[in-house]
Kinemage of the C-alpha trace (Angstrom):
@kinemage 1
@onewidth
@group {chain A} dominant
@subgroup {mainchain}
@vectorlist {calphas} color= white
{ca unk a 1} P -0.093 -0.014 -0.077
{ca unk a 2} L 1.414 3.324 -0.980
{ca unk a 3} L 2.247 5.903 1.869
{ca unk a 4} L 0.478 8.413 0.256
{ca unk a 5} L -3.337 7.684 -0.768
{ca unk a 6} L -5.427 10.136 -2.328
{ca unk a 7} L -8.687 10.907 0.166
{ca unk a 8} L -11.912 11.987 -1.799
{ca unk a 9} L -9.909 13.123 -4.805
{ca unk a 10} L -7.379 15.166 -2.564
{ca unk a 11} L -3.848 13.962 -1.633
{ca unk a 12} L -3.399 13.443 1.938
{ca unk a 13} L -1.403 15.692 4.300
{ca unk a 14} L -1.233 13.288 7.002
{ca unk a 15} L -0.622 9.458 6.331
{ca unk a 16} L -0.183 6.966 8.933
{ca unk a 17} L 0.486 3.246 8.002
{ca unk a 18} L 0.917 0.117 10.171
{ca unk a 19} L 1.192 2.329 13.497
{ca unk a 20} L 1.554 0.073 16.676
{ca unk a 21} L 2.150 0.533 20.157
{ca unk a 22} L 2.598 -1.479 23.108
{ca unk a 23} L 2.880 -0.629 26.719
{ca unk a 24} L 4.333 -3.620 28.403
{ca unk a 25} L 1.846 -6.512 27.548
{ca unk a 26} L -0.844 -4.384 26.726
{ca unk a 27} L -1.287 -3.726 22.758
{ca unk a 28} L -2.729 -0.079 22.907
{ca unk a 29} L -2.491 0.308 18.902
{ca unk a 30} L -2.317 -2.500 16.220
{ca unk a 31} L -1.308 -1.727 12.529
{ca unk a 32} L -3.147 1.605 12.595
{ca unk a 33} L -3.774 3.471 9.214
{ca unk a 34} L -5.079 7.002 8.928
{ca unk a 35} L -5.319 9.623 6.064
{ca unk a 36} L -5.954 13.281 6.529
{ca unk a 37} L -6.137 15.905 3.560
{ca unk a 38} L -6.239 19.387 3.472
{ca unk a 39} L -9.732 20.977 4.308
{ca unk a 40} L -10.754 17.739 5.465
{ca unk a 41} L -12.353 16.787 8.910
{ca unk a 42} L -11.826 13.211 9.943
{ca unk a 43} L -13.296 12.066 13.196
{ca unk a 44} L -11.873 9.324 15.290
{ca unk a 45} L -14.169 7.546 17.302
{ca unk a 46} L -14.143 4.473 19.427
{ca unk a 47} L -15.365 2.842 22.944
{ca unk a 48} L -12.953 3.639 25.926
{ca unk a 49} L -9.656 1.593 25.586
{ca unk a 50} L -9.932 1.743 21.870
{ca unk a 51} L -6.377 3.574 21.468
{ca unk a 52} L -7.660 7.188 20.642
{ca unk a 53} L -5.664 8.905 23.212
{ca unk a 54} L -2.716 6.739 22.444
{ca unk a 55} L -3.118 7.746 18.767
{ca unk a 56} L -3.376 11.454 19.672
{ca unk a 57} L -0.177 11.094 21.751
{ca unk a 58} L 1.811 9.537 19.259
{ca unk a 59} L 0.828 12.358 16.593
{ca unk a 60} L 1.618 15.006 19.282
{ca unk a 61} L 5.081 13.834 20.211
{ca unk a 62} L 4.170 12.431 23.627
{ca unk a 63} L 4.783 8.790 22.797
{ca unk a 64} L 6.821 7.062 19.934
{ca unk a 65} L 5.190 4.469 18.261
{ca unk a 66} L 6.776 0.736 18.059
{ca unk a 67} L 6.306 0.178 14.463
{ca unk a 68} L 4.733 1.903 11.366
{ca unk a 69} L 5.370 4.987 9.158
{ca unk a 70} L 4.225 8.613 9.572
{ca unk a 71} L 4.065 10.610 6.019
{ca unk a 72} L 3.651 14.040 6.497
{ca unk a 73} L 3.340 15.982 3.144
{ca unk a 74} L 5.519 13.926 0.669
{ca unk a 75} L 8.209 12.531 3.176
{ca unk a 76} L 8.292 9.956 5.948
{ca unk a 77} L 8.838 11.845 9.404
{ca unk a 78} L 9.453 10.757 13.137
{ca unk a 79} L 7.761 12.740 16.055
{ca unk a 80} L 10.086 12.433 19.041
{ca unk a 81} L 8.726 15.229 21.213
{ca unk a 82} L 5.756 17.646 21.044
{ca unk a 83} L 8.190 20.563 19.873
{ca unk a 84} L 8.684 18.430 16.745
{ca unk a 85} L 5.334 17.998 16.034
{ca unk a 86} L 4.683 21.955 16.470
{ca unk a 87} L 7.720 22.515 14.307
{ca unk a 88} L 6.498 19.843 11.749
{ca unk a 89} L 2.836 21.766 11.543
{ca unk a 90} L 0.623 19.358 13.967
{ca unk a 91} L -1.075 21.331 16.563
{ca unk a 92} L -2.902 19.381 19.368
{ca unk a 93} L -5.677 20.786 21.452
{ca unk a 94} L -6.212 18.503 24.415
{ca unk a 95} L -9.455 17.881 26.417
{ca unk a 96} L -8.154 20.039 29.493
{ca unk a 97} L -7.424 23.080 26.919
{ca unk a 98} L -4.325 23.732 29.346
{ca unk a 99} L -5.269 27.546 30.020
{ca unk a 100} L -4.377 29.803 32.825
{ca unk a 101} L -7.627 31.010 34.263
{ca unk a 102} L -5.943 34.148 36.029
{ca unk a 103} L -4.629 35.366 32.438
{ca unk a 104} L -6.295 37.356 29.675
{ca unk a 105} L -6.862 36.113 26.342
{ca unk a 106} L -3.634 37.513 24.946
{ca unk a 107} L -1.174 36.112 27.543
{ca unk a 108} L -2.792 32.742 27.136
{ca unk a 109} L -2.400 32.821 23.371
{ca unk a 110} L 1.564 33.809 23.626
{ca unk a 111} L 2.048 32.099 26.858
{ca unk a 112} L 5.981 30.291 26.327
{ca unk a 113} L 5.779 32.278 22.872
{ca unk a 114} L 5.791 36.136 23.825
{ca unk a 115} L 6.967 38.478 21.331
{ca unk a 116} L 9.694 40.351 22.874
{ca unk a 117} L 12.859 41.605 20.926
{ca unk a 118} L 13.820 43.558 24.026
{ca unk a 119} L 10.554 43.640 26.103
{ca unk a 120} L 7.278 42.682 25.653
{ca unk a 121} L 5.635 43.921 22.304
{ca unk a 122} L 1.835 43.832 23.741
{ca unk a 123} L 0.709 46.002 20.665
{ca unk a 124} L 1.863 43.213 18.272
{ca unk a 125} L 0.495 40.442 20.189
{ca unk a 126} L -2.787 41.981 20.566
{ca unk a 127} L -3.061 42.563 16.886
{ca unk a 128} L -1.974 39.161 16.045
{ca unk a 129} L -4.693 37.623 18.663
{ca unk a 130} L -7.618 39.614 16.951
{ca unk a 131} L -6.085 38.114 13.418
{ca unk a 132} L -6.433 34.789 14.972
{ca unk a 133} L -9.619 35.166 16.470
{ca unk a 134} L -11.285 36.602 13.199
{ca unk a 135} L -9.887 33.482 11.069
{ca unk a 136} L -12.343 31.531 13.429
{ca unk a 137} L -15.135 34.070 13.453
{ca unk a 138} L -14.861 34.002 17.233
{ca unk a 139} L -17.406 35.618 19.381
{ca unk a 140} L -14.892 37.174 22.236
{ca unk a 141} L -15.736 40.724 22.927
{ca unk a 142} L -12.298 41.616 24.204
{ca unk a 143} L -8.846 39.935 24.541
{ca unk a 144} L -8.231 41.803 27.744
{ca unk a 145} L -10.634 39.845 29.941
{ca unk a 146} L -9.307 36.824 32.207
{ca unk a 147} L -10.000 33.422 31.072
{ca unk a 148} L -11.947 32.601 33.929
{ca unk a 149} L -14.689 34.776 32.890
{ca unk a 150} L -15.488 33.231 29.506
{ca unk a 151} L -17.694 30.345 28.594
{ca unk a 152} L -16.564 26.896 27.812
{ca unk a 153} L -17.088 27.516 24.117
{ca unk a 154} L -15.117 30.858 24.156
{ca unk a 155} L -12.117 29.071 26.241
{ca unk a 156} L -12.156 26.417 23.354
{ca unk a 157} L -11.918 29.153 20.857
{ca unk a 158} L -8.803 30.622 22.709
{ca unk a 159} L -7.248 27.074 23.053
{ca unk a 160} L -7.782 26.356 18.874
{ca unk a 161} L -6.546 30.100 18.490
{ca unk a 162} L -3.425 29.391 20.326
{ca unk a 163} L -2.759 26.169 18.209
{ca unk a 164} L -2.742 28.233 15.173
{ca unk a 165} L 0.133 30.238 16.214
{ca unk a 166} L 2.536 28.246 14.165
{ca unk a 167} L 0.460 27.842 11.449
{ca unk a 168} L -0.180 24.187 11.242
{ca unk a 169} L -1.384 22.110 8.331
{ca unk a 170} L -3.138 19.596 10.985
{ca unk a 171} L -5.101 20.196 14.012
{ca unk a 172} L -5.851 17.789 16.439
{ca unk a 173} L -9.233 18.137 18.700
{ca unk a 174} L -9.459 15.723 21.601
{ca unk a 175} L -13.006 15.751 22.812
{ca unk a 176} L -13.665 19.261 21.952
{ca unk a 177} L -17.406 19.452 22.954
{ca unk a 178} L -17.131 17.255 26.279
{ca unk a 179} L -19.156 18.857 29.199
{ca unk a 180} L -20.261 22.061 26.894
{ca unk a 181} L -24.076 23.005 26.523
{ca unk a 182} L -26.148 23.091 23.339
{ca unk a 183} L -25.171 26.624 22.518
{ca unk a 184} L -21.575 26.177 23.289
{ca unk a 185} L -21.181 23.005 21.433
{ca unk a 186} L -22.821 24.741 18.479
{ca unk a 187} L -20.266 27.624 18.984
{ca unk a 188} L -17.327 24.895 18.895
{ca unk a 189} L -18.509 23.053 15.803
{ca unk a 190} L -18.717 26.474 13.918
{ca unk a 191} L -14.768 26.840 15.085
{ca unk a 192} L -14.342 23.265 13.243
{ca unk a 193} L -15.869 24.462 10.205
{ca unk a 194} L -13.868 27.313 10.061
{ca unk a 195} L -10.649 25.415 10.303
{ca unk a 196} L -12.036 23.084 7.413
{ca unk a 197} L -12.737 26.432 5.275
{ca unk a 198} L -9.135 27.761 5.915
{ca unk a 199} L -7.799 24.645 4.552
{ca unk a 200} L -6.651 22.956 7.605
{ca unk a 201} L -6.675 19.202 8.001
{ca unk a 202} L -8.694 18.241 11.438
{ca unk a 203} L -8.472 15.238 13.396
{ca unk a 204} L -11.444 15.381 15.992
{ca unk a 205} L -11.457 12.621 18.583
{ca unk a 206} L -15.188 12.512 19.813
{ca unk a 207} L -17.855 10.373 21.561
{ca unk a 208} L -20.710 12.345 20.458
{ca unk a 209} L -22.460 10.905 17.062
{ca unk a 210} L -24.364 14.002 16.660
{ca unk a 211} L -21.270 16.303 16.519
{ca unk a 212} L -19.557 13.813 14.226
{ca unk a 213} L -22.518 13.669 11.926
{ca unk a 214} L -22.824 17.425 11.885
{ca unk a 215} L -19.130 18.314 11.175
{ca unk a 216} L -17.001 15.432 10.076
{ca unk a 217} L -16.261 14.180 6.441
{ca unk a 218} L -14.754 10.734 7.261
{ca unk a 219} L -15.284 8.610 10.483
{ca unk a 220} L -12.465 6.268 11.439
{ca unk a 221} L -13.387 3.662 13.994
{ca unk a 222} L -11.141 2.351 16.478
{ca unk a 223} L -11.785 -0.834 18.420
{ca unk a 224} L -9.283 -2.669 20.734
{ca unk a 225} L -6.617 -0.762 19.064
{ca unk a 226} L -7.342 -1.709 15.573
{ca unk a 227} L -9.103 -0.170 12.762
{ca unk a 228} L -12.672 -1.099 12.529
{ca unk a 229} L -13.998 0.803 9.882
{ca unk a 230} L -13.652 4.047 7.480
{ca unk a 231} L -16.761 5.632 6.593
{ca unk a 232} L -18.139 8.574 4.449
{ca unk a 233} L -20.542 10.364 6.841
{ca unk a 234} L -22.854 11.106 4.106
{ca unk a 235} L -23.160 7.504 3.695
{ca unk a 236} L -23.259 5.967 6.928
{ca unk a 237} L -25.798 6.019 9.709
{ca unk a 238} L -25.204 6.737 13.555
{ca unk a 239} L -26.205 2.966 14.410
{ca unk a 240} L -23.662 1.640 11.780
{ca unk a 241} L -21.018 3.572 13.717
{ca unk a 242} L -22.137 2.490 16.597
{ca unk a 243} L -22.002 -1.229 15.573
{ca unk a 244} L -18.530 -0.880 14.142
{ca unk a 245} L -17.531 0.964 17.732
{ca unk a 246} L -19.030 -2.098 19.646
{ca unk a 247} L -18.109 -4.987 17.283
{ca unk a 248} L -21.837 -6.088 16.774
{ca unk a 249} L -24.205 -5.347 14.066
{ca unk a 250} L -27.041 -6.119 16.616
{ca unk a 251} L -27.037 -4.564 19.504
{ca unk a 252} L -29.241 -2.388 22.150
{ca unk a 253} L -28.944 1.069 19.983
{ca unk a 254} L -29.790 -0.576 16.698
{ca unk a 255} L -32.777 -2.810 18.092
{ca unk a 256} L -34.274 0.335 19.752
{ca unk a 257} L -33.617 2.604 16.580
{ca unk a 258} L -35.314 -0.098 14.559
{ca unk a 259} L -38.317 -0.598 16.867
{ca unk a 260} L -38.996 2.940 17.029
{ca unk a 261} L -38.986 3.191 13.223
{ca unk a 262} L -41.698 0.816 13.136
{ca unk a 263} L -45.116 2.405 14.023
{ca unk a 264} L -47.051 0.599 16.539
{ca unk a 265} L -44.540 -1.901 17.049
{ca unk a 266} L -45.479 -3.330 20.784
{ca unk a 267} L -42.302 -5.164 21.232
{ca unk a 268} L -41.788 -5.821 25.143
{ca unk a 269} L -38.234 -5.900 25.981
{ca unk a 270} L -38.734 -7.186 29.386
{ca unk a 271} L -42.155 -8.756 31.229
{ca unk a 272} L -43.332 -7.117 34.470
{ca unk a 273} L -42.096 -8.941 37.519
{ca unk a 274} L -44.202 -10.624 39.770
């Protein structure tokens, strides 16, 4: 199999072939393949323990793979450290966001990357902050408020904007809508669409099938550390994805969906207790 595969008629920016990772006797990942093209949102889904977090950490430079190849652009690369991933053009926004709540938006965006030829260039940093937020059509009224005063969706916006500082080609979002309300979730999904419109490849790890169906182009299912299906979102139902995640085509979710689809179905799952 060629390391560079077309994805929906586009060449892959990031290609994984045969990626495996073990921790002692535990095989976290086995022969994982993944393709991400520019302007494409790839959702990675799976049950707890499926290997999603390990895959994210390999791509972000936290763990090296035991075997397999990672191709970025047209060359095989190694990602030994998070700094190497950042330099390569892979940015990761982890679920905890890693924001300092006592600092304002500008200070969080440039934390550790301050513009200071001689002293802090606050004007240039604020200008750049607004540029990044405008790319995302962000709904943040001012960049001088502490992050502690922002909503969950706005905090996710700041974290994503910070990841854009290095002009990455691939952005990994780890559970971006976890613990968010309906309005904040919609705000974050709008951000994901902005990233796609800006030509970035997006890997979105998520448990929420509604979010996956709303913004993803392709769904990659992991099960017990292995690939268990790659689906075009336009051609797959949520029940099919759940079946791939659980490894069963006849499960509680699909049974319930089938019953609700048939009017007047009076199937009883369990009789009344005596």
